[in-house]
C-alpha positions in Angstrom: 0.0 0.0 0.0 1.0 3.6 -0.5 0.0 6.7 1.4 0.2 9.8 -0.8 0.2 13.5 0.1 1.9 16.8 0.4 2.2 16.6 4.2 5.3 17.3 6.2 8.4 15.2 5.8 9.0 14.9 9.5 7.6 15.9 12.8 7.3 19.8 13.1 8.6 20.4 9.5 7.0 22.3 6.7 4.6 20.8 4.2 6.2 19.2 1.2 6.1 21.1 -2.2 6.2 17.7 -3.9 3.7 14.9 -3.9 5.2 12.1 -1.8 4.5 8.4 -1.3 5.1 6.2 1.7 5.1 2.4 1.2 3.2 0.7 4.0 2.0 -2.7 5.2 -1.2 -3.4 7.1 -0.7 -4.4 10.8 -3.2 -6.0 13.2 -5.4 -3.8 15.3 -3.8 -5.3 18.5 -0.3 -4.4 17.3 -1.7 -1.0 16.2 -3.1 -0.2 19.7 0.2 -1.1 21.3 2.0 1.4 19.1 -0.5 4.3 19.5 0.1 6.9 22.3 -1.6 6.2 25.6 -4.3 8.9 25.0 -5.3 7.2 21.7 -5.3 3.7 23.0 -8.4 4.4 25.0 -10.6 5.4 22.0 -14.2 5.1 23.1 -15.0 2.2 20.8 -11.4 1.1 20.2 -10.4 0.6 16.6 -13.5 -0.2 14.7 -14.1 -2.4 11.7 -14.2 0.7 9.5 -10.6 1.4 10.3 -7.3 -0.2 9.3 -3.7 0.3 10.5 -0.6 0.5 8.5 3.1 1.1 9.2 6.6 0.7 7.8 10.1 0.9 9.1 10.3 4.4 7.6 7.7 7.2 7.9 4.0 6.8 7.6 1.7 9.7 6.5 2.5 12.9 8.4 0.8 16.1 9.5 -0.9 17.6 6.5 -1.7 14.3 4.9 -5.1 13.8 6.6 -7.9 13.0 4.2 -5.5 11.8 1.6 -5.5 8.4 -0.1 -4.1 5.1 0.9 -3.9 3.1 -2.3 -2.9 -0.2 -3.8 -2.2 -0.9 -7.4 -4.3 -3.3 -9.4 -3.7 -4.5 -13.0 -6.8 -4.6 -15.2 -7.5 -7.0 -18.1 -5.6 -4.7 -20.5 -2.5 -4.9 -18.2 -2.9 -1.3 -17.2 -2.0 -0.4 -13.6 -5.0 1.2 -11.8 -4.7 2.8 -8.4 -7.4 1.7 -6.0 -8.1 3.8 -2.9 -8.5 1.5 0.1 -8.2 4.0 2.9 -8.2 7.7 3.9 -5.5 9.1 6.2 -7.0 9.7 9.6 -4.5 9.8 12.6 -1.5 8.1 14.0 1.7 8.3 15.9 4.1 11.2 15.5 5.8 11.3 12.1 9.2 9.5 12.7 10.8 6.3 11.4 8.5 3.4 12.4 5.4 5.5 12.7 2.0 4.0 12.6 -1.2 5.3 10.9 -4.9 4.7 11.3 -6.9 4.9 8.1 -10.6 4.9 7.4 -11.5 1.8 5.4 -13.1 3.0 2.1 -14.9 -0.3 1.4 -16.9 0.2 4.6 -18.5 3.3 3.0 -19.0 1.8 -0.5 -22.8 2.1 -0.5 -22.7 5.7 0.8 -20.1 6.7 -1.8 -22.1 5.2 -4.6 -25.2 6.9 -3.4 -23.5 10.3 -3.0 -21.6 10.2 -6.3 -24.8 9.1 -8.1 -26.6 12.1 -6.6 -23.7 14.4 -7.8 -24.1 12.9 -11.2 -27.8 13.5 -11.1 -27.3 17.1 -10.1 -24.7 17.7 -12.9 -27.1 16.2 -15.4 -30.0 18.3 -14.2 -27.8 21.5 -14.2 -26.6 20.7 -17.7 -30.2 20.2 -18.8 -31.2 23.5 -17.2 -28.3 25.4 -18.8 -29.3 23.9 -22.2 -32.9 24.9 -21.7 -31.9 28.4 -20.6 -29.7 28.7 -23.7 -32.5 27.4 -26.0 -35.0 29.9 -24.5 -32.8 32.9 -25.3 
C-alpha cells in the first residue's frame, strides 16, 4: 500500500512542495493499539471495523496528509495499472521512522459513496439540462 500526500516530511517540519508516497503494510489492530500513544489507546469504541492500521520501518503519513488516499495498485484485463483507494488518512503516531497510521477503510462506505456520487451525477445532469434549456430559450 502507499499513502500519498503533500504533508510534512517529518515531525514539526513544513509541508512538502512535492507529492510524496510512503510504502506501508497493514498491521493488526492489536499491534496498532500497542503502538499508539496512551491517549489514543483508549478510544471510546477502540479501533472499529471501518478502520485499518498501516506502518513501515520508515515514515508513515504525516501532518498535512489527513484526508489523503491510501492506495494499492491493481492490474486490469488490459494490463494497465490502476490505483485503487482502500483508505483515507485519519490519525496516528508522530511522524518518525517506524510511525503507525490509522486509516478509514473506504470499502466500509461503498454504498454511501455510490449513493452520493450518483446524486452528484444526477445534479450535474440536471444542471446541464437546465443550462441547455436556458440557452435554448434565449
